[in-house]
LOSE-302342 format. One line per 10 residues: number of its first residue (from 1); their letters; for each residue x negated, y negated, z of C-alpha. Coordinates in pm, 1 decimal. Each point is the difference from the previous one (the first is absolute). Example, Ala and Ser with C-alpha at 12.3 -4.5 7.8 and 13.67 -1.06 7.14 Angstrom:
! residues 2
1> as> -1230.0:450.0:780.0  -137.0:-344.0:-66.0
***
This chain:
! residues 360
1> msneskqvsi> -2764.1:-983.5:1925.7  216.8:307.9:-171.3  3.0:102.0:-337.6  377.4:-133.2:-9.7  -90.1:-343.7:121.9  -325.5:-43.2:-227.1  19.2:-358.9:-229.9  -186.4:116.6:-275.6  -224.3:295.6:-129.0  -335.4:1.0:-72.3
11> gheaepttta> -98.3:-236.5:-261.8  276.5:-255.8:77.1  -123.3:-299.7:245.5  193.4:42.2:323.3  228.3:-287.0:118.8  -11.2:-22.1:382.8  360.0:-188.5:39.5  320.9:-91.7:-186.2  -53.0:-232.9:-291.2  263.9:-159.5:-255.3
21> qpmdvrinmp> -294.0:9.9:-269.8  55.4:307.5:-213.9  -300.0:246.6:-50.5  -62.1:149.0:-334.2  -106.2:385.5:25.9  -133.4:219.7:-283.7  53.1:359.9:102.2  -191.9:273.8:-223.9  167.1:287.3:-174.5  -123.6:261.0:-199.3
31> wgyvvgrwyg> 46.9:-181.8:-328.6  -49.9:-368.8:124.2  114.7:-198.0:265.9  355.6:-126.8:164.2  14.1:-408.3:42.3  210.3:-103.1:261.3  57.0:-272.9:249.2  47.9:18.1:378.3  241.0:-257.0:112.9  31.7:-123.8:364.1
41> nrqvrpilal> -97.6:206.2:341.9  -312.7:239.3:-104.1  -41.6:95.1:401.8  277.5:303.1:-69.2  93.7:233.1:-283.0  198.1:-201.5:-226.4  304.0:102.7:-241.1  -104.1:116.3:-365.8  187.5:-156.6:-244.7  58.2:123.1:-288.9
51> hgwldnlgtw> 141.9:-181.0:-364.3  235.5:117.3:-272.0  -76.0:130.2:-342.5  -229.5:-219.2:-210.2  -23.6:-256.6:291.5  -264.4:-96.8:242.4  -64.8:-97.4:373.4  153.6:-343.4:-95.1  315.4:115.4:-14.3  26.3:-25.9:425.9
61> nellpllpah> -133.8:-383.3:-23.5  334.1:-157.4:112.1  73.2:270.1:246.2  -308.0:51.8:216.6  27.8:-372.7:143.9  332.1:121.2:136.1  -146.4:305.4:167.1  -72.8:49.5:363.9  -340.2:-165.1:60.8  -119.9:287.2:275.7
71> lgvlcidlpg> -54.7:214.4:-318.6  -213.7:24.0:-284.5  121.2:69.4:-350.6  -269.6:187.0:-204.3  120.4:-71.2:-375.8  -170.3:237.6:-290.2  -3.3:-39.6:-367.5  67.7:362.9:-159.3  -200.3:163.8:-202.4  -8.0:-179.9:-350.8
81> hgyssklpeg> 206.3:-278.3:137.9  -124.1:-326.8:134.6  -371.4:-5.8:81.1  -22.9:339.2:57.6  -216.7:259.9:-216.6  178.6:138.4:-332.2  -61.3:387.4:-28.8  -244.2:91.4:-263.8  85.3:24.3:-390.5  215.3:343.2:-41.2
91> iayhfvdylc> 194.7:22.9:363.8  341.5:-60.1:12.7  125.9:-125.6:330.8  215.6:205.2:240.4  206.1:-28.6:272.9  -236.7:247.5:201.1  -280.9:-270.3:-58.1  204.8:-280.5:206.3  45.3:229.5:260.8  -358.4:116.1:26.8
101> vilrimeeyh> -61.3:-409.6:47.1  170.9:49.3:309.0  -145.6:254.1:133.0  -381.1:-144.2:-99.4  100.4:-321.2:177.9  88.2:171.2:320.4  -378.6:194.9:-34.3  -156.9:-324.6:-72.5  138.4:-145.7:325.3  41.0:310.5:197.3
111> wqkvslmahs> 362.6:-53.5:72.9  179.6:318.6:157.4  347.3:-206.4:-99.7  97.2:-246.9:-247.1  273.2:-258.9:-12.6  114.9:-59.8:-353.7  211.4:-298.0:-194.2  84.9:105.1:-359.9  184.4:-95.5:-281.5  149.7:173.3:-290.4
121> msamlcfifa> -245.0:232.5:-149.1  -177.4:-17.7:308.7  323.8:61.2:211.0  2.4:328.6:-205.4  -352.0:83.6:114.5  83.0:-68.6:377.2  305.0:240.7:-33.7  -217.1:280.1:-106.8  -282.2:-120.0:231.8  286.0:8.2:294.5
131> slyphrldml> 97.3:369.2:-114.4  -331.0:140.7:-13.6  -186.7:-180.9:349.3  263.3:-94.8:181.6  -224.3:37.8:308.4  -220.3:-209.8:-140.7  235.9:-308.6:-96.2  120.7:-253.8:319.6  205.8:-220.0:-243.3  110.4:-43.2:-322.3
141> isidivrtry> 195.5:-345.4:-176.7  101.2:88.5:-325.4  162.9:-282.7:-219.8  265.6:132.2:-265.6  -111.8:378.0:-30.6  119.1:287.2:236.7  -54.8:299.8:-243.6  -215.1:98.6:-292.2  176.7:-29.6:-397.3  184.3:306.5:-89.2
151> rkppsqidyl> 4.7:94.2:-398.7  216.1:282.6:-151.4  -228.9:220.5:-190.3  87.0:-85.2:-332.7  -104.1:-385.0:122.1  -260.2:111.3:182.3  -181.5:202.0:-307.5  88.0:-320.9:-217.7  -172.4:-223.1:275.5  -324.2:247.2:24.0
161> rtnierymve> -41.1:18.2:-393.5  24.7:-424.8:-32.2  -208.9:-62.9:267.1  -284.2:234.0:-122.1  58.2:-156.0:-311.7  -4.4:-350.7:141.9  -302.8:62.2:227.6  -209.0:168.0:-300.9  42.7:-382.9:-175.5  -64.3:-188.1:325.6
171> derfanakrq> -309.3:199.0:68.4  -132.7:-79.8:-369.8  63.5:-356.9:60.6  -176.5:-25.9:353.7  -308.9:156.6:-166.2  26.1:-279.6:-279.6  75.6:-278.3:256.0  -381.5:43.4:63.8  -74.5:-158.5:-334.4  294.0:-199.8:-94.0
181> eppsytwsel> 205.7:-237.2:251.9  339.9:76.4:30.5  285.1:-263.3:-105.5  13.4:-273.2:215.2  250.5:-248.7:92.7  75.9:-349.0:168.3  38.2:12.9:373.1  367.3:-96.5:-67.7  68.7:292.9:-278.6  -174.2:217.1:292.7
191> ehlqhkgseh> 288.4:-122.9:244.4  274.2:68.2:-236.7  -108.6:356.7:-110.1  -76.3:94.5:394.6  376.0:-102.8:86.0  133.5:172.0:-343.9  -226.5:324.4:54.8  162.2:4.5:351.6  339.1:19.1:-181.8  9.1:-379.6:196.2
201> svalenchhi> -46.8:154.1:356.0  -301.7:-206.5:85.5  142.3:-356.4:22.2  -192.3:-214.1:-276.0  -147.3:-212.7:271.0  -125.3:262.2:189.7  -176.6:181.1:-330.8  -322.5:-168.9:76.4  -28.3:217.3:337.9  -58.0:311.9:-248.1
211> lernvakstk> -157.1:-158.3:-309.4  -306.2:-125.1:235.1  -137.1:326.3:32.3  110.0:143.1:-356.6  -132.6:-189.4:-228.4  -348.7:-163.2:-80.2  -101.1:-325.8:-187.7  -32.1:58.5:-408.8  -401.7:-15.8:-53.7  157.5:-130.7:-400.9
221> ypdkyffsrd> 272.0:-238.4:98.6  -88.9:-231.0:291.7  355.0:-75.3:135.1  133.6:374.9:-52.6  -25.0:314.4:183.9  64.7:364.1:-39.4  128.0:313.3:197.8  -275.0:148.1:195.5  179.6:290.8:178.1  -29.1:347.4:-170.9
231> arckyyfefh> 254.6:15.4:-256.5  -2.9:387.9:58.9  179.5:-51.7:369.7  297.0:-52.9:-239.4  -6.9:360.5:-66.6  -102.7:135.8:337.1  162.3:357.4:52.3  249.3:9.8:282.1  98.9:249.7:259.4  352.9:105.6:-98.6
241> tsppfaaela> 200.7:195.1:200.5  327.0:159.9:-20.1  286.9:-128.5:253.8  -50.4:345.5:182.4  -366.7:-61.8:41.8  55.8:-380.3:119.3  254.4:141.3:257.3  -248.6:276.3:98.7  -284.0:-309.8:5.6  236.3:-237.1:207.8
251> rtirnvpycv> 59.6:285.5:265.9  -378.0:15.7:87.3  18.3:-363.2:84.4  95.6:28.3:363.2  -61.6:-259.0:303.3  -192.8:-255.6:-238.8  106.7:-361.3:36.6  130.9:-68.1:-335.9  182.7:-291.6:-127.7  92.4:-68.4:-361.7
261> ikgsesnfid> 139.4:-319.5:-189.6  173.2:-30.8:-268.0  22.0:-293.2:-223.4  419.5:-97.0:-51.7  -45.6:-39.5:-366.3  -223.1:306.5:-80.0  120.5:362.9:-52.9  -323.0:183.2:53.5  190.4:155.8:317.7  313.2:109.0:-136.7
271> gesqevidil> 270.0:273.9:12.5  -261.4:292.4:-56.2  -204.2:-152.8:327.5  286.5:94.1:219.2  -90.1:345.9:82.0  -360.6:-105.7:118.6  115.5:-299.3:178.9  265.6:233.3:195.0  -247.5:257.4:48.2  -267.0:-260.5:169.2
281> rsnnphfelh> 308.9:-160.8:204.3  69.7:322.0:147.4  -350.8:154.8:67.7  -160.2:-323.2:72.9  112.7:-187.2:313.9  -248.9:-325.1:-120.9  126.2:-2.5:-365.9  180.8:-336.8:-85.2  85.5:-123.2:-356.2  110.9:-380.3:-35.4
291> evhgthhvhl> 100.4:-237.7:-312.6  -102.7:-286.4:-64.8  113.5:-248.3:-269.7  -250.0:4.8:-285.4  -166.9:231.4:-296.7  -221.6:260.2:20.9  -277.3:-202.6:99.8  191.1:-157.6:305.7  -292.3:-27.7:201.1  -144.6:-280.6:-241.2
301> nnaqgvaeii> 294.6:-163.7:-113.1  201.2:7.3:327.5  -287.9:42.6:303.7  170.4:-144.8:273.4  254.3:228.4:-55.3  -214.2:315.6:-13.2  -172.9:-149.0:306.3  283.8:-39.8:234.3  32.5:399.0:-37.7  -337.4:114.8:-6.9
311> npfimrhrpp> -119.3:-204.6:293.5  253.4:152.3:269.4  -81.7:334.9:-132.5  -381.4:-36.3:27.8  58.8:-188.3:352.7  159.4:335.5:98.1  -256.3:258.7:-155.9  -343.8:-191.1:18.5  43.2:-249.9:286.5  -279.7:-226.2:64.1
321> qlenwsvdea> -252.7:168.5:263.3  -48.9:-249.5:251.4  -375.1:57.1:82.5  -87.0:-121.3:-380.2  86.9:-364.0:106.2  -151.9:-280.4:118.1  153.4:-322.8:89.9  -115.2:-286.3:-236.5  -150.3:-288.5:203.9  202.3:-250.2:-253.6
331> dgelpevvqq> 313.3:163.1:56.0  -21.3:119.6:354.0  253.5:280.5:-33.5  51.3:332.5:-199.5  168.2:-15.9:-348.1  395.9:13.1:29.4  36.1:367.4:-112.1  -222.8:121.0:254.0  140.9:-211.9:280.5  334.9:153.2:-58.6
341> falavedsqn> -155.6:382.8:-19.4  -167.9:-77.6:322.4  305.1:-105.9:181.2  194.4:313.2:-147.9  -270.6:248.3:94.6  36.8:-213.1:368.9  328.8:75.7:-15.4  -0.7:370.7:-68.6  -258.6:40.6:293.3  190.4:-172.4:240.2
351> vkrrkrksnl> 301.5:233.7:-77.8  -257.4:279.8:18.7  -93.2:-151.0:363.8  363.1:-19.4:108.9  117.1:342.5:-78.5  -338.7:138.3:156.4  107.1:-217.6:316.6  335.3:134.4:7.7  -141.2:381.8:-16.1  -170.7:-78.7:345.2
***
């Protein structure tokens, strides 16, 4: 078996067949570990799914059941989020830290290439990754972000000063939290805080998907919870670019299947994104931009609409490998998506045979 098709790395229990049961994984990092959950097929390299700012892998809960079954999806909690390790005291979070997480996961599983699905902050991260390592990326799905953030120089100076000062405050709170429990809330209060904190992007009924991995039960109040994610992540240091720099980054992304989905009610992809979009369209024949009804968390609130775009994209660029499927005795036939792909392959082979015959 090649490195690309290894199911799991050393330290993880191998799974011989595809399975509907997700597998929790823990990937060691120099400062601790990153926690993930591997859904679906573990016989082939999965899609690596990365969440947005202050979210966690729960952001994909509604979308995952709607994706093609022939690929697995490895969802992770980024450092400081969900159940993953927090950085040590005195260490600020930086965009490059998250970039290195992708590379470290690739090393852990011996992947020569990676397929990425990302939302918001992580979509910015993957834009940078695609520009630096286009040869190591075979598919990118970005939800509601298509470039890095721009700030004019005075605004950038103010941002840096404010972020540093607020980080210092949160770092002191982080140290004190080991001795004193943070403020706690009822579950209903947490849902409203999450809804409001996302600027109403996460629908109230979907807030539990994010909260389940971002809070812990209070030891002082039996019916209350407190936020367990690292509050210092609120003031992580972004990778800022100017429009000319972002345009140059976009020019390096050639021949990479790249699908961007914009939420119709979101302004994260705006007029300032147009230059990058135009460059990607002109330089990359596999670039797609779609709009789906919904907010910035369109993949969570309107998973069906997003799946209708993503699934054909996945089938075009990472179709089923038929040798990885076996007929289930209960069903007596291959999954429909695989049958359709097999027919398409057979048709294409028939066309080739007819062409060869006509040349004799």
